[in-house]
C-alpha positions, 0 to 999 in steps of 0.5 A: 735546248736548240731542238725546243727552239727550232720546234717553236719556230716551226710551230710559229710559222705553221700556226701563222693564220690563227696567231696573226688574226689578232695582231693585224695592226703590227703586221706591217711590211718588213723594211729592208735596211742596208744592214751591216753583214755583221749584224746578228740576224739570219739573212734570207735574201729575195731577188724578186720583182717588186716592179715590172710585169712579174710583180703581179705574181711576185709581190703577193708572195713577197708581201706575205713572206714579210708578214710571216717573217714578222710573226716568226721574229715575234716568236723568237726567230730561228734558234733565238736569232731574228730573221732579216728579209733582205730584198733586191727588186729586179724590176722583172729584168732578166739581166738583173737576177744574177747580180741581185743573187750575187749581192745577196750571197755577198750579204751572207744570205742563208737562203735566196728566194727567187721570182716565180718563173724558171726562164727569168729567175734561173740565172739567180738560181745558178749564182746561189747554186755555185755558192752552195746556197739553198734557193727557193721560188714561191711559185715557179711551176716548171719541174725543171726547177730542181735536179732535172734542170741542174738545180740541186739546191733549187726548190719550188712551192709552186703548182707544177705545170705537170699537175696543172695541165692534167687538171685543166684537161681532166676538168674540161673532159669531165664537162663533156668538152671533147673537142678543143682548140689550144692557144699557146703563148710561146714567150715562156717555157711555163706557157709552152709546157702548160699546153704541152702537158694539157694536150697530152693528157687531153688526148690520153682521155680521148679528147680531139685537138681541132687546132693549135695556134701560137701567139707571143705575149702582147699580141692581138689575135684577130686572125686566129679568132677568125680561123677559130670562128670559121672552122669546126666549133670547139667545145673548149679553148685552152688559153695557155698564157699569162697576163697581161697578154692572156687577157688580151687574148680573152678579150679578142675571143669574146670581141670576135663573138666566140663564147666557147668556154676557155680554160687557163692555168695559174698565169691567168689568176687574179681579178685585176684584169677582169675590168678590161672585159666587162661581163666576161663569163665561162672563163675557167682558171686552175690555180692555188685558191680564190683570193677574194675572201670567198674560198671554201678554206677559211685559212685562205680567207683569214690570210687574205683579210690579214694581207688586206689589213697589212697592205691596204688591198687584197692580193692581186693573185693567190700566190700570196699563199706561198709566202708563209709556205716558203718560210715554213719550208726553210724553217723545217729544213733548218730544224732537220739539217741543223745547218745552213749548208745548202746541200744539207738543207736540200737533203732534209727537204728531199727526205722530210715527206709530206708538208702540210703548207698553206699553198697546199700539200707538198712532197719533194723527192730526190728527182723533183723539187716541186709537188707534182700531184698537189690538189688545185682549185678550179675557179670561173669568171662569171659575169665579171666575177671570179668564183670557186668551182671545185678543188681537185687533184690530178688523176694522172701525171705523166712524168716525162 
């Protein structure tokens, strides 16, 4: 009987898009009451940023996870037990992740969902690891989120920077852009690794690196712009950064008269920053999907519309696709492990094979707890609007 119920739970999450399309009115955010630990619920904890700079990527994922939990509970929860999503807002403060994770462990959380950056969220992951609790990030991009980074119970539904960097380089080279300038935001491992992997793949393809300049989140870069303008003209500029600082860099480039195509990764996803650079064009972003309702995948558009109905606005970034994917991954792992033991859940995910998730096809291994070769979308800002260009998988991922 339990297997039947578990199968129904997986089906409820996997079929989330068509099922939810007819019940938007009830898909409101799940409250996070200070419920007693003794209540008969399965607690999924989330130590994420509802406020602060990381909320731009965290909140869409968290909000869509709330929708997914609501729908799962309407289908009977897990093994007939309702799921409670208990959230601690970390405010994007590095110092808050360990105590937030401990608070959730103490509340009996069966799994803990953490912020979309390795540097910031890893203190919380380490708390979960010590407690033997599976920890999942909706969109950490670093392959260190897993055994290679000491997280045996840590998994990510994000687009790996190894694949992202390869796609950035391969797309640019395919356009005939054979000479490049690289701009690296050194404030996070994510942006540092993004440029490192892009540079390596670009060189492997035969591209020439004209120059590489570093900046720090929040910097204005007029001096770097002057150096680019006075040097050999690049065919492309890779901006390995994230918002809001990445948008400042984009503005400085265009204000300095540099109209060269720019390619960035997931850190520059979304439309919320475009009003600051009126008429911006030829700015490419490699990310999950288009969140404006015009993605070629109808499931993406249906969930974006559902999100808007539930929260009154479109998701700020395409990380909203990772929320249902997190829940489906948890349900799948539990259906195989028949346990909430973190090691057993991790083993289930390492051996389950291919997962067809809304965030994209995903396959974990005993070495990497992130999908390295997932196809990603290339978008472009043209005349101030973000539009779809193509979807492509990396041709080659150089695992180091």
